[in-house]
Each structure stands twice: as structure tokens, then as C-alpha cells.
C-alpha positions in Angstrom: 83.7 30.0 148.7 82.5 32.7 151.1 80.2 35.0 149.0 77.9 34.8 146.0 75.7 37.1 144.0 72.8 35.8 141.9 70.8 38.0 139.5 67.3 36.8 138.7 65.2 39.3 136.8 61.4 38.8 136.6 60.7 38.8 132.9 57.5 40.7 131.9 57.7 41.8 128.3 56.3 40.9 124.9 59.6 39.1 124.2 59.0 36.7 127.1 55.3 36.2 126.4 54.2 38.1 129.5 54.7 37.4 133.1 54.4 33.6 132.5 56.9 33.8 129.7 59.7 31.1 129.3 62.4 33.0 131.2 60.3 32.9 134.3 61.7 29.4 134.7 65.1 30.6 135.8 63.7 32.0 139.0 62.4 28.5 139.9 65.5 26.6 138.6 67.9 28.6 140.7 66.1 28.0 144.0 68.1 24.7 144.3 71.3 26.7 144.2 70.0 29.2 146.7 69.0 26.4 149.0 72.5 24.9 148.7 74.1 28.3 149.6 71.8 28.5 152.7 72.5 25.0 153.8 76.2 25.6 153.6 76.0 28.9 155.4 77.6 30.8 152.4 76.8 34.5 152.4 74.8 35.4 149.3 72.8 38.2 147.8 69.9 37.5 145.4 68.8 40.4 143.2 65.3 39.7 142.0 62.9 41.7 139.8 63.5 45.4 139.9 66.8 44.9 141.8 68.2 43.1 138.8 69.5 46.2 137.2 72.9 47.6 136.4 73.1 50.2 139.2 72.1 47.7 141.9 74.3 44.9 140.5 77.4 47.1 140.4 76.7 48.4 143.9 76.3 44.9 145.3 79.4 43.5 143.6 81.5 46.4 145.0 80.0 46.0 148.5 80.0 42.2 148.8 83.0 41.4 146.6 81.6 37.9 145.8 83.8 35.0 144.6 80.8 33.7 142.5 78.6 35.8 140.2 75.6 34.2 138.6 73.4 36.0 136.0 70.2 34.7 134.4 68.2 36.5 131.7 68.4 37.6 128.1 71.8 37.7 126.5 73.4 38.9 123.3 76.9 38.2 122.1 78.4 41.2 123.8 76.0 41.8 126.8 73.8 40.5 129.5 70.4 42.0 130.2 68.5 42.1 133.5 65.1 43.4 134.4 62.6 44.5 131.8 61.7 48.1 132.5 58.0 48.8 131.6 58.4 52.6 131.7 61.3 52.6 129.3 60.0 49.7 127.2 63.4 47.9 127.2 65.7 45.8 129.2 68.2 47.1 131.6 71.7 46.1 130.3 73.7 44.9 133.3 77.1 43.7 132.0 78.4 44.6 128.6 81.3 45.4 126.3 81.1 47.5 123.1 79.8 45.3 120.3 77.7 45.3 117.1 74.1 46.4 117.6 71.5 43.7 116.9 68.7 44.9 114.8 65.3 45.3 116.6 66.9 44.8 120.1 66.6 47.9 122.2 68.9 46.4 124.9 72.1 47.2 123.0 74.3 49.8 124.5 77.8 51.1 124.5 78.2 50.2 128.1 81.6 48.8 129.0 81.7 47.5 132.6 83.1 44.0 132.2 86.0 44.8 134.5 83.7 44.6 137.5 83.9 40.8 137.2 87.7 40.5 137.4 88.9 37.8 139.7 85.5 36.2 140.0 84.0 32.9 138.9 81.0 33.7 136.6 78.0 31.8 135.4 75.7 33.2 132.7 72.5 31.3 131.9 71.4 33.2 128.8 71.8 33.2 125.1 75.0 33.9 123.1 77.2 35.5 125.7 80.1 33.1 125.0 80.6 34.6 121.6 82.1 37.9 122.7 81.3 38.8 126.3 82.7 35.6 127.8 86.1 35.7 126.1 86.4 39.4 126.9 85.7 38.7 130.6 88.6 36.2 130.6 90.9 38.6 128.9 90.1 41.2 131.5 90.9 38.9 134.4 87.7 37.1 135.2 88.8 33.8 136.9 86.2 31.6 135.1 83.3 32.1 132.7 80.5 29.6 131.9 77.9 30.4 129.4 76.4 29.6 125.9 77.5 30.5 122.4 74.0 30.0 120.9 70.4 30.5 121.8 69.5 28.7 125.0 66.1 27.1 124.6 64.2 24.2 126.2 61.1 22.2 126.0 58.1 23.3 128.1 55.0 21.4 129.1 53.1 24.0 131.1 54.5 27.5 130.8 51.9 28.9 133.2 53.3 26.8 136.1 57.1 26.6 135.8 57.5 24.8 139.1 55.3 21.9 138.0 56.6 21.7 134.4 57.8 18.1 134.1 59.7 18.6 130.8 61.4 21.8 131.8 62.5 20.5 135.2 65.4 18.5 133.8 66.5 21.4 131.7 66.6 23.4 134.9 68.6 20.8 136.7 71.2 20.8 133.9 71.2 24.6 133.6 72.1 25.0 137.3 74.3 22.0 137.8 77.5 23.9 137.2 76.7 26.5 139.8 75.4 23.9 142.2 78.6 22.0 142.0 80.7 25.1 142.6 78.6 25.9 145.7 79.3 22.4 147.0 83.0 23.3 147.0 84.1 21.8 143.8 86.6 23.3 141.4 85.6 24.8 138.0 87.0 21.7 136.3 85.1 19.4 138.7 81.9 21.5 138.1 82.3 21.0 134.4 82.7 17.3 134.8 79.7 17.1 137.0 77.6 19.0 134.4 78.7 16.6 131.6 77.9 13.7 133.8 74.5 15.1 134.7 73.8 15.7 131.0 74.6 12.1 130.1 72.4 10.9 132.9 69.4 13.0 131.8 69.9 12.0 128.1 69.9 8.4 129.1 66.7 8.9 131.2 64.8 10.5 128.3 66.1 8.1 125.7 64.6 5.3 127.8 61.4 7.1 128.4 58.2 6.1 126.6 57.0 9.7 126.6 56.4 10.7 123.0 
């Protein structure tokens, strides 16, 4: 692997509970992946906050031509959303295919730009994208897709301080283990095996814990 792009919107909306909302955890969780990229000298671009929007993401992918693309944020079955835009009162949709509108979600769009991820390994840490977007990405030539086919939720202890949240920390380790393994030079199959192994390790840890 020689190049990677990571999209980390800063969530600030009623849906996330404000600036300290639950999706703020992703910015903390993915620091371990960014650290690994830096340690290995792998070229990478991190699009944070107001850079986590469609125009900037497309521009960066075309310019950098990354092998690995990671997106964190809100997701629906047919799309991935980036930064919440206060002025517009909605999320900026970043990667999408035509799909069925979801009632009361302003992020839905007829945008169709999934081809931009052809020949790349992709990781989506968000809800529901495995239902439609993931399979469509594979059909259009994306080398690999990893994501979720249901809502992605976790337990929190202290939402105001994600970095110090003892409960959410292990969710973050598991959420980023697949990408972490890829950055270490493992294959997609090996990254999947590493993630399963990590899940089993953490399940065992908490089953043995006396924490109520």
C-alpha cells in the first residue's frame, strides 16, 4: 500500500446531539490508524470537518489515486454522508447511488458517483451502507468493501470526552481493526480474520469483567 484517504467529518447537528454527539468518537478512534500510516511512511490524506464534503473528496481521490479509502460518518443503505453543513441544515452526501428516499432524512440525493472508488479497497464505518451501496461498489469494480448492513451503535460512558470513554474505547478498537490490519500490510482476508479474532478477544474480556 502506498496511499490512503481517510474522511472524518466533525459532527455538529441535532442528530448527533451537538458537537459532543456520539459520532465524534470516530475522530478519536481513527487516530490509531493514522498513527500506523505515519509510522510506516505511507502517504495519506485526512479530510476532517469542512473538508469532508463531496467536492473535496472527489478532488482528493482523483489527485492522490489512493489504494485505500476510509469513510466515517452517517450512512443510509444507498449513500455515505460527510460533514454537517449548518448553513444548509443538512449533511453533505459524499458517495452515493440512486436509491429510495428515507423519510425525514435530508441527506438523500440522486447523486451517483460510486465509480470513483473503482479498483480501491474501501472501509465504511457507518450505518446500513452494506445493504445497497456496498454491493453496488463491488459490481462497479471496487476491489473490496467493508461496512455494516444495520445501524452501527455502541455503548458510551462519557460522551463529552470520547478519548477517555472506557466503554467506547473497545468499540473503537474493533471498528478500526480492519483498516489497521490493512495498513500493516495484510490482505483483505487477513484483515477480516484479524477483526474476528479481535472481536472474540474483546468479547472474552467483557464476559469476564465484573463491570455491571
